[in-house]
DSSP file (Angstrom, degrees, kcal/mol; ACC not computed):
  #  RESIDUE AA STRUCTURE BP1 BP2  ACC     N-H-->O    O-->H-N    N-H-->O    O-->H-N    TCO  KAPPA ALPHA  PHI   PSI    X-CA   Y-CA   Z-CA
    1    1 A M              0   0    0      0, 0.0     2,-0.5     0, 0.0     0, 0.0   0.000 360.0 360.0 360.0 120.8   16.0   -4.5   -9.1
    2    2 A L        -     0   0    0      1,-0.2    44,-0.3    44,-0.1     3,-0.1  -0.731 360.0-178.3 -79.8 118.7   12.4   -3.6   -8.0
    3    3 A L  S    S+     0   0    0     42,-3.4     2,-0.4    -2,-0.5    43,-0.2   0.806  73.1  33.6 -87.2 -32.5   11.1   -5.7   -5.2
    4    4 A F        -     0   0    0     41,-0.4    43,-2.4    38,-0.2    -1,-0.2  -0.985  59.5-161.8-126.8 132.8    7.6   -4.3   -5.0
    5    5 A M  S    S-     0   0    0     -2,-0.4     2,-0.3     1,-0.3    -1,-0.1   0.766  78.3 -17.5 -86.3 -23.5    5.6   -3.1   -8.0
    6    6 A S  S    S+     0   0    0     42,-0.1     2,-0.3   121,-0.0    -1,-0.3  -0.976  81.7 105.5-167.4 158.4    3.1   -1.0   -5.9
    7    7 A G        -     0   0    0     -2,-0.3    43,-2.1    -3,-0.1    42,-1.3  -0.969  59.4 -56.0 155.9-162.5    2.0   -0.7   -2.4
    8    8 A V  E     -ab  30  50A   0     21,-0.7    23,-2.6    -2,-0.3     2,-0.4  -0.955  35.0-167.4-120.6 124.9    2.1    1.3    0.9
    9    9 A L  E     -ab  31  51A   0     41,-2.3    43,-2.6    -2,-0.5     2,-0.5  -0.959   7.8-168.8-106.7 129.3    5.3    2.3    2.9
   10   10 A I  E     -ab  32  52A   0     21,-2.6    23,-3.2    -2,-0.4     2,-0.7  -0.982  17.2-161.1-129.5 126.2    5.1    3.5    6.3
   11   11 A L  E     +ab  33  53A   0     41,-2.9    43,-1.6    -2,-0.5     2,-0.3  -0.893  44.5 132.9 -93.8 102.0    7.7    5.2    8.3
   12   12 A E        -     0   0    0     21,-1.9    -2,-0.1    -2,-0.7    23,-0.1  -0.995  39.4-174.9-159.5 142.9    6.4    4.8   11.9
   13   13 A T        +     0   0    0     -2,-0.3     2,-0.7    21,-0.1    -1,-0.1   0.602  62.4  96.2-115.1 -22.6    7.5    3.8   15.4
   14   14 A D    >>  -     0   0    0      1,-0.2     4,-2.5     2,-0.1     3,-0.8  -0.575  60.2-155.2 -79.7 115.3    4.3    4.0   17.4
   15   15 A I  H 3> S+     0   0    0     -2,-0.7     4,-2.4     1,-0.3    -1,-0.2   0.773  95.5  56.7 -61.5 -24.3    2.6    0.6   17.6
   16   16 A N  H 3> S+     0   0    0      2,-0.2     4,-1.9     1,-0.2    -1,-0.3   0.883 109.3  45.6 -76.6 -37.0   -0.8    2.4   18.1
   17   17 A Q  H <> S+     0   0    0     -3,-0.8     4,-2.5     2,-0.2    -2,-0.2   0.942 113.2  50.3 -64.7 -44.1   -0.4    4.3   14.7
   18   18 A I  H  X S+     0   0    0     -4,-2.5     4,-2.4     1,-0.2    -2,-0.2   0.953 110.4  49.9 -60.3 -49.1    0.8    1.0   13.0
   19   19 A Q  H  X S+     0   0    0     -4,-2.4     4,-2.2     1,-0.2    -1,-0.2   0.867 108.5  54.0 -61.0 -37.1   -2.3   -0.8   14.3
   20   20 A G  H  X S+     0   0    0     -4,-1.9     4,-2.0     1,-0.2    -1,-0.2   0.884 107.6  48.8 -63.1 -41.0   -4.5    2.0   13.1
   21   21 A F  H  X S+     0   0    0     -4,-2.5     4,-1.9     2,-0.2    -2,-0.2   0.909 109.2  51.9 -59.6 -42.0   -3.1    1.7    9.7
   22   22 A K  H  < S+     0   0    0     -4,-2.4     6,-0.2     2,-0.2    -2,-0.2   0.904 113.1  46.3 -57.7 -44.9   -3.6   -2.1    9.6
   23   23 A K  H  < S+     0   0    0     -4,-2.2    -1,-0.2     1,-0.2    -2,-0.2   0.901 114.2  47.6 -68.4 -40.9   -7.3   -1.6   10.7
   24   24 A A  H  < S+     0   0    0     -4,-2.0    -2,-0.2     1,-0.3    -1,-0.2   0.792 118.1  41.0 -70.2 -28.1   -7.8    1.2    8.1
   25   25 A L  S >< S-     0   0    0     -4,-1.9     3,-1.8    -5,-0.2    -1,-0.3  -0.511  80.5-176.1-124.1  65.4   -6.3   -0.8    5.3
   26   26 A P  T 3  S+     0   0    0      0, 0.0     3,-0.1     0, 0.0    -3,-0.1  -0.359  72.3  16.4 -64.8 136.2   -7.6   -4.4    5.7
   27   27 A G  T 3  S+     0   0    0      1,-0.3     2,-0.4    -5,-0.1    -5,-0.0   0.293  97.6 121.3  87.1 -13.4   -6.1   -6.9    3.3
   28   28 A V    <   -     0   0    0     -3,-1.8     2,-1.0    -6,-0.2    -1,-0.3  -0.728  64.0-130.1 -89.5 129.1   -3.2   -4.5    2.3
   29   29 A T        -     0   0    0     -2,-0.4   -21,-0.7   101,-0.4     2,-0.4  -0.748  29.4-163.5 -82.2 105.8    0.3   -5.6    2.7
   30   30 A L  E     -a    8   0A   0     -2,-1.0     2,-0.8   -23,-0.1   -21,-0.2  -0.725  14.7-150.2 -86.9 133.6    2.0   -2.7    4.5
   31   31 A R  E     -a    9   0A   0    -23,-2.6   -21,-2.6    -2,-0.4     2,-0.5  -0.914  23.5-174.6-103.5 110.2    5.7   -2.4    4.6
   32   32 A V  E     +a   10   0A   0     -2,-0.8     2,-0.3   -23,-0.2   -21,-0.2  -0.878   7.0 173.1-110.4 126.9    6.3   -0.7    7.9
   33   33 A V  E     -a   11   0A   0    -23,-3.2   -21,-1.9    -2,-0.5    -2,-0.0  -0.945  23.9-156.3-131.4 157.8    9.8    0.5    9.0
   34   34 A S  S    S+     0   0    0     -2,-0.3     2,-0.3   -23,-0.2    25,-0.1   0.439  71.0  64.4-117.4  -6.8   11.0    2.5   11.9
   35   35 A L  S  > S-     0   0    0      1,-0.1     4,-2.1   -23,-0.1     3,-0.3  -0.942  73.8-129.8-124.7 148.9   14.3    3.9   10.7
   36   36 A A  H  > S+     0   0    0     -2,-0.3     4,-2.4     1,-0.2     5,-0.2   0.843 109.9  55.4 -55.8 -36.1   15.2    6.3    7.9
   37   37 A K  H  > S+     0   0    0      1,-0.2     4,-1.8     2,-0.2    -1,-0.2   0.872 108.7  47.7 -63.5 -38.8   17.8    3.9    6.6
   38   38 A D  H  > S+     0   0    0     -3,-0.3     4,-2.1     2,-0.2    -1,-0.2   0.846 112.6  49.4 -68.7 -39.4   15.3    1.2    6.3
   39   39 A A  H  X S+     0   0    0     -4,-2.1     4,-2.5     2,-0.2    -2,-0.2   0.899 110.5  49.0 -72.4 -36.5   12.8    3.5    4.5
   40   40 A I  H  X S+     0   0    0     -4,-2.4     4,-2.0     2,-0.2     5,-0.2   0.890 109.5  53.2 -66.8 -38.2   15.4    4.7    2.1
   41   41 A K  H  X S+     0   0    0     -4,-1.8     4,-2.5     2,-0.2    -2,-0.2   0.950 112.0  45.8 -60.6 -47.0   16.4    1.0    1.3
   42   42 A E  H  X S+     0   0    0     -4,-2.1     4,-0.8     1,-0.2    -2,-0.2   0.873 112.8  48.9 -67.8 -36.2   12.8    0.2    0.6
   43   43 A M  H  < S+     0   0    0     -4,-2.5    -1,-0.2     1,-0.2    -2,-0.2   0.791 111.5  50.1 -74.3 -23.3   12.3    3.3   -1.5
   44   44 A T  H  < S+     0   0    0     -4,-2.0    -2,-0.2    -3,-0.2    -1,-0.2   0.863 114.9  44.9 -74.6 -41.9   15.5    2.5   -3.5
   45   45 A N  H  < S+     0   0    0     -4,-2.5   -42,-3.4    -5,-0.2   -41,-0.4   0.510 118.4  16.7 -85.6  -3.4   14.4   -1.0   -4.1
   46   46 A G  S  < S-     0   0    0     -4,-0.8     2,-0.5   -44,-0.3   -41,-0.2  -0.952  71.4 -99.8-155.8 176.2   10.8   -0.6   -5.1
   47   47 A H        -     0   0    0    -43,-2.4     2,-0.5    -2,-0.3    27,-0.1  -0.862  34.5-165.2 -99.8 132.0    8.0    1.5   -6.3
   48   48 A W        -     0   0    0     -2,-0.5   -40,-0.2   -42,-0.2     3,-0.1  -0.971  17.3-162.7-123.3 129.6    5.5    2.8   -3.7
   49   49 A D  S    S+     0   0    0    -42,-1.3    29,-3.1    -2,-0.5     2,-0.4   0.873  85.1  21.9 -65.0 -41.3    2.1    4.3   -4.4
   50   50 A F  E     -bc   8  78A   0    -43,-2.1   -41,-2.3    27,-0.2     2,-0.4  -0.995  64.4-170.5-137.0 141.6    1.8    5.7   -1.1
   51   51 A I  E     -bc   9  79A   0     27,-2.0    29,-2.5    -2,-0.4     2,-0.6  -0.998   7.6-161.5-133.3 118.2    4.5    6.7    1.4
   52   52 A F  E     -bc  10  80A   0    -43,-2.6   -41,-2.9    -2,-0.4     2,-0.6  -0.936  12.2-165.8-100.6 112.1    3.5    7.7    4.9
   53   53 A L  E     -bc  11  81A   0     27,-3.0    29,-2.0    -2,-0.6     2,-0.2  -0.911   9.1-169.6-109.6 122.4    6.2    9.6    6.8
   54   54 A N        -     0   0    0    -43,-1.6     6,-0.2    -2,-0.6    29,-0.2  -0.630  28.7-127.6 -95.2 161.7    6.3   10.3   10.4
   55   55 A S    >   +     0   0    0     27,-0.4     3,-2.7    -2,-0.2     4,-0.2   0.241  50.1 156.4 -93.8  12.1    8.9   12.7   11.9
   56   56 A C  G >  S-     0   0    0      1,-0.3     3,-2.3     2,-0.2     4,-0.2  -0.142  78.7 -12.5 -50.3 120.6   10.1   10.1   14.5
   57   57 A K  G 3  S-     0   0    0      1,-0.3    -1,-0.3     2,-0.1    -2,-0.0   0.804 121.6 -71.2  57.8  30.2   13.8   11.0   15.6
   58   58 A N  G <> S+     0   0    0     -3,-2.7     4,-2.0     1,-0.1    -1,-0.3   0.546 107.6 127.2  66.9   5.4   13.8   13.4   12.6
   59   59 A D  H <>  +     0   0    0     -3,-2.3     4,-2.1     1,-0.2     5,-0.2   0.834  66.0  57.5 -69.3 -29.8   13.9   10.3   10.4
   60   60 A G  H  > S+     0   0    0      2,-0.2     4,-2.3    -6,-0.2    -1,-0.2   0.941 107.3  47.4 -58.5 -49.8   10.9   11.6    8.4
   61   61 A A  H  > S+     0   0    0      1,-0.2     4,-2.7     2,-0.2     5,-0.2   0.910 111.6  51.6 -56.6 -46.1   12.7   14.8    7.5
   62   62 A F  H  X S+     0   0    0     -4,-2.0     4,-1.3     1,-0.2    -1,-0.2   0.881 112.6  43.7 -57.8 -42.3   15.8   12.9    6.6
   63   63 A V  H  X S+     0   0    0     -4,-2.1     4,-2.6     2,-0.2    -1,-0.2   0.814 110.1  56.9 -78.1 -29.6   13.8   10.6    4.2
   64   64 A S  H  X S+     0   0    0     -4,-2.3     4,-2.4     2,-0.2    -2,-0.2   0.962 109.8  45.8 -62.4 -51.1   11.9   13.6    2.8
   65   65 A A  H  X S+     0   0    0     -4,-2.7     4,-1.5     1,-0.2    -2,-0.2   0.831 112.4  50.3 -65.1 -32.3   15.2   15.3    1.9
   66   66 A W  H  X S+     0   0    0     -4,-1.3     4,-0.9    -5,-0.2    -1,-0.2   0.896 110.9  49.1 -72.0 -42.3   16.6   12.0    0.4
   67   67 A A  H  < S+     0   0    0     -4,-2.6     3,-0.4     1,-0.2    -2,-0.2   0.864 108.1  54.9 -70.0 -32.3   13.3   11.6   -1.7
   68   68 A A  H >< S+     0   0    0     -4,-2.4     3,-1.3     1,-0.2    -1,-0.2   0.887 105.3  52.3 -59.6 -39.8   13.7   15.2   -2.9
   69   69 A E  H 3< S+     0   0    0     -4,-1.5    -1,-0.2     1,-0.3    -2,-0.2   0.725 118.4  36.9 -72.7 -21.3   17.2   14.5   -4.1
   70   70 A H  T >X S+     0   0    0     -4,-0.9     3,-1.4    -3,-0.4     4,-0.5  -0.202  78.6 142.0-119.5  38.5   15.7   11.4   -6.1
   71   71 A A  G X4  +     0   0    0     -3,-1.3     3,-1.3     1,-0.3     4,-0.2   0.765  59.8  66.0 -54.1 -33.9   12.4   13.2   -7.1
   72   72 A E  G >4 S+     0   0    0      1,-0.3     3,-1.0     2,-0.2    -1,-0.3   0.840  97.0  55.8 -61.4 -36.4   12.2   11.7  -10.5
   73   73 A K  G <4 S+     0   0    0     -3,-1.4     3,-0.3     1,-0.2    -1,-0.3   0.706 109.3  48.3 -63.1 -23.6   11.7    8.2   -9.1
   74   74 A F  G X<  +     0   0    0     -3,-1.3     3,-2.3    -4,-0.5    28,-0.3   0.282  68.2 114.9-109.7  12.3    8.8    9.3   -7.1
   75   75 A K  T <  S+     0   0    0     -3,-1.0    -1,-0.2     1,-0.3    27,-0.1   0.772  85.8  42.9 -57.9 -26.4    6.7   11.3   -9.6
   76   76 A G  T 3  S+     0   0    0     -3,-0.3     2,-0.4    25,-0.1    -1,-0.3   0.312  97.8  97.0-101.8  10.1    3.8    8.7   -9.3
   77   77 A T    <   -     0   0    0     -3,-2.3    25,-0.7   -27,-0.0     2,-0.6  -0.767  63.8-143.6-102.5 142.5    4.0    8.4   -5.6
   78   78 A T  E     -cd  50 102A   0    -29,-3.1   -27,-2.0    -2,-0.4     2,-0.4  -0.906  16.8-155.6-104.5 129.9    1.8   10.2   -3.1
   79   79 A F  E     -cd  51 103A   0     23,-3.1    25,-1.6    -2,-0.6     2,-0.4  -0.793   6.8-166.1 -98.0 140.4    3.5   11.2    0.1
   80   80 A F  E     -cd  52 104A   0    -29,-2.5   -27,-3.0    -2,-0.4     2,-0.7  -0.985   8.4-153.6-126.8 123.9    1.7   11.8    3.4
   81   81 A V  E     -cd  53 105A   0     23,-3.1    25,-2.1    -2,-0.4     2,-0.5  -0.861  16.5-177.8 -94.7 116.8    3.4   13.6    6.2
   82   82 A H        +     0   0    0    -29,-2.0   -27,-0.4    -2,-0.7     2,-0.3  -0.947  23.7 124.6-125.3 109.4    2.0   12.5    9.6
   83   83 A T        -     0   0    0     -2,-0.5     6,-0.1   -29,-0.2    25,-0.1  -0.981  56.4-134.2-158.5 147.4    3.3   14.1   12.6
   84   84 A L  S    S+     0   0    0     -2,-0.3     2,-1.0     1,-0.1    23,-0.1   0.674  86.2  90.4 -75.7 -18.4    2.1   16.1   15.6
   85   85 A S     >  -     0   0    0      1,-0.2     4,-2.6    22,-0.1     5,-0.2  -0.696  60.9-166.0 -84.6 102.8    4.8   18.6   15.2
   86   86 A T  H  > S+     0   0    0     -2,-1.0     4,-2.6     1,-0.2     5,-0.2   0.906  86.9  51.1 -51.6 -49.6    3.6   21.4   13.0
   87   87 A P  H  > S+     0   0    0      0, 0.0     4,-2.2     0, 0.0    -1,-0.2   0.915 114.9  43.3 -56.1 -42.8    7.0   22.9   12.3
   88   88 A T  H  > S+     0   0    0      2,-0.2     4,-3.1     1,-0.2     5,-0.3   0.970 111.9  53.2 -69.4 -48.1    8.5   19.5   11.3
   89   89 A A  H  X S+     0   0    0     -4,-2.6     4,-2.7     1,-0.2     5,-0.2   0.891 111.2  47.6 -56.4 -45.8    5.4   18.7    9.2
   90   90 A K  H  X S+     0   0    0     -4,-2.6     4,-2.2     2,-0.2    -1,-0.2   0.887 112.2  49.7 -62.8 -40.2    5.8   22.1    7.3
   91   91 A R  H  X S+     0   0    0     -4,-2.2     4,-2.3    -5,-0.2    -2,-0.2   0.929 113.2  43.7 -58.5 -47.0    9.4   21.4    6.8
   92   92 A M  H  X S+     0   0    0     -4,-3.1     4,-2.0     2,-0.2     5,-0.3   0.955 116.3  49.3 -68.6 -47.3    8.9   17.8    5.4
   93   93 A H  H  X S+     0   0    0     -4,-2.7     4,-3.3    -5,-0.3     5,-0.2   0.926 111.1  49.3 -54.8 -46.7    6.0   19.0    3.2
   94   94 A G  H  X S+     0   0    0     -4,-2.2     4,-2.8     1,-0.2     5,-0.3   0.916 107.7  54.1 -57.1 -49.9    8.0   22.0    1.9
   95   95 A I  H  X S+     0   0    0     -4,-2.3     4,-0.6     1,-0.2    -1,-0.2   0.918 116.8  36.9 -54.6 -48.4   11.0   19.8    1.0
   96   96 A L  H ><>S+     0   0    0     -4,-2.0     5,-1.9     1,-0.2     3,-0.7   0.921 116.0  52.8 -75.2 -44.9    8.8   17.4   -1.1
   97   97 A Y  H ><5S+     0   0    0     -4,-3.3     3,-2.3    -5,-0.3    -2,-0.2   0.870 102.0  58.2 -60.0 -39.0    6.5   20.1   -2.5
   98   98 A R  H 3<5S+     0   0    0     -4,-2.8    -1,-0.2     1,-0.3    -2,-0.2   0.799 105.4  52.4 -65.2 -24.7    9.4   22.3   -3.8
   99   99 A M  T <<5S-     0   0    0     -3,-0.7    -1,-0.3    -4,-0.6    -2,-0.2   0.311 121.6-112.4 -90.9   7.3   10.5   19.2   -5.9
  100  100 A K  T < 5 +     0   0    0     -3,-2.3     2,-0.2     1,-0.2    -3,-0.2   0.798  64.5 153.3  63.2  28.3    6.9   19.0   -7.3
  101  101 A L      < -     0   0    0     -5,-1.9     2,-0.8     1,-0.1    -1,-0.2  -0.581  56.0-105.4 -81.5 152.4    6.1   15.7   -5.5
  102  102 A H  E     +d   78   0A   0    -25,-0.7   -23,-3.1   -28,-0.3     2,-0.4  -0.703  58.1 162.8 -78.2 103.9    2.5   14.9   -4.6
  103  103 A V  E     -d   79   0A   0     -2,-0.8     2,-0.3   -25,-0.2   -23,-0.2  -0.984  20.8-179.8-137.2 143.9    2.5   15.5   -0.8
  104  104 A H  E     -d   80   0A   0    -25,-1.6   -23,-3.1    -2,-0.4     2,-0.5  -0.915  22.7-133.7-132.1 156.8   -0.2   16.0    1.8
  105  105 A C  E     +d   81   0A   0     -2,-0.3     2,-0.4   -25,-0.2   -23,-0.2  -0.980  31.7 164.2-111.9 123.5    0.0   16.7    5.7
  106  106 A K        -     0   0    0    -25,-2.1     4,-0.1    -2,-0.5    -2,-0.1  -0.966  28.3-153.0-138.1 122.2   -2.4   14.5    7.8
  107  107 A C  S    S+     0   0    0     -2,-0.4    -1,-0.1     1,-0.3     3,-0.1   0.956  95.0   8.7 -62.9 -51.3   -1.9   14.2   11.5
  108  108 A L  S >  S+     0   0    0      1,-0.1     3,-1.9   -26,-0.1    -1,-0.3  -0.714  74.8 176.0-128.2  83.9   -3.5   10.9   11.8
  109  109 A P  G >  S+     0   0    0      0, 0.0     3,-3.1     0, 0.0     7,-0.3   0.880  74.6  64.6 -53.7 -42.1   -4.1    9.7    8.3
  110  110 A W  G 3  S+     0   0    0      1,-0.3     6,-0.0    -3,-0.1    -3,-0.0   0.653  97.2  59.0 -63.2 -12.0   -5.5    6.3    9.2
  111  111 A Q  G <  S+     0   0    0     -3,-1.9     2,-1.0     1,-0.1    -1,-0.3   0.461  81.6  93.1 -86.3  -6.1   -8.4    8.1   10.8
  112  112 A D    <>  -     0   0    0     -3,-3.1     4,-2.6    -4,-0.2     5,-0.2  -0.762  59.4-170.4 -95.2  97.4   -9.4    9.7    7.6
  113  113 A I  H  > S+     0   0    0     -2,-1.0     4,-2.2     1,-0.2     5,-0.2   0.912  83.5  50.6 -58.3 -48.6  -12.0    7.3    6.2
  114  114 A A  H  > S+     0   0    0      2,-0.2     4,-2.9     1,-0.2    -1,-0.2   0.919 110.8  49.3 -50.7 -47.9  -12.2    8.9    2.9
  115  115 A L  H  > S+     0   0    0      1,-0.2     4,-2.7     2,-0.2    -2,-0.2   0.943 112.5  47.0 -58.2 -47.7   -8.5    8.9    2.5
  116  116 A M  H  X S+     0   0    0     -4,-2.6     4,-2.2    -7,-0.3    -1,-0.2   0.826 109.4  53.1 -65.5 -33.0   -8.1    5.3    3.4
  117  117 A R  H  X S+     0   0    0     -4,-2.2     4,-2.6    -5,-0.2    -1,-0.2   0.910 109.0  51.2 -69.9 -44.2  -11.0    4.3    1.1
  118  118 A H  H  X S+     0   0    0     -4,-2.9     4,-2.8    -5,-0.2     5,-0.2   0.985 110.2  49.9 -55.0 -55.3   -9.1    6.2   -1.8
  119  119 A V  H  X S+     0   0    0     -4,-2.7     4,-2.8     1,-0.2     5,-0.2   0.905 111.1  47.9 -50.7 -49.3   -5.9    4.3   -1.0
  120  120 A L  H  X S+     0   0    0     -4,-2.2     4,-2.6     2,-0.2    -1,-0.2   0.963 114.3  46.1 -52.6 -59.4   -7.8    0.9   -1.0
  121  121 A E  H  X S+     0   0    0     -4,-2.6     4,-1.5     1,-0.2    -2,-0.2   0.890 112.1  51.2 -56.3 -45.5   -9.5    1.7   -4.4
  122  122 A H  H >X S+     0   0    0     -4,-2.8     4,-2.5    -5,-0.2     3,-0.6   0.956 111.6  47.7 -58.6 -50.1   -6.2    2.9   -6.0
  123  123 A L  H 3X S+     0   0    0     -4,-2.8     4,-2.1     1,-0.3    -2,-0.2   0.887 108.4  53.7 -61.0 -37.8   -4.5   -0.3   -4.9
  124  124 A K  H 3< S+     0   0    0     -4,-2.6    -1,-0.3    -5,-0.2    -2,-0.2   0.854 112.4  45.8 -65.7 -30.2   -7.3   -2.5   -6.2
  125  125 A K  H << S+     0   0    0     -4,-1.5    -2,-0.2    -3,-0.6    -1,-0.2   0.882 119.8  37.4 -80.1 -40.9   -7.0   -0.8   -9.6
  126  126 A T  H  < S+     0   0    0     -4,-2.5    -2,-0.2     1,-0.2    -3,-0.2   0.719 127.5  30.0 -89.4 -16.3   -3.1   -0.9   -9.9
  127  127 A S  S >< S-     0   0    0     -4,-2.1     3,-2.7    -5,-0.3     4,-0.3  -0.397  75.6-164.3-143.0  62.5   -2.5   -4.3   -8.3
  128  128 A P  T 3  S+     0   0    0      0, 0.0    -3,-0.1     0, 0.0    -4,-0.1  -0.132  78.1  20.5 -49.4 139.7   -5.3   -6.7   -8.9
  129  129 A G  T 3  S+     0   0    0     -5,-0.1    -5,-0.1     1,-0.1     0, 0.0   0.276  96.7  97.6  85.4 -13.4   -5.1   -9.6   -6.6
  130  130 A S    <         0   0    0     -3,-2.7  -101,-0.4    -7,-0.2    -6,-0.1   0.599 360.0 360.0 -89.1  -8.3   -2.9   -8.0   -4.1
  131  131 A I              0   0    0     -4,-0.3    -1,-0.2  -103,-0.1    -7,-0.1   0.408 360.0 360.0-111.5 360.0   -5.7   -7.0   -1.7
């Protein structure tokens, strides 16, 4: 059963990062989780246009591996790995990339104005009335 038809899922524990996303994506309902198990539950129950994964407590790497195992479900999803740890970012990116999933690394994605504008425009097109 799909709970969400489209949207933005964020795995993040830092309140400043979360506030940054909220400011960068005004009017967008963001689903923010802080644990791998919660991210996987959301990914199982719905379709996400954008998934932002931080490496907090290695949860992002765990979620990346899980998504790779279920890659077919995420063919229309764009993943963003956002972490200050370069080795972890490379590992997470590699896991998703090898499964031919659309993935980018951005240290602080919410500060990338062009990226956030793209996210907003995409969501306006795919889910009218949700923004």
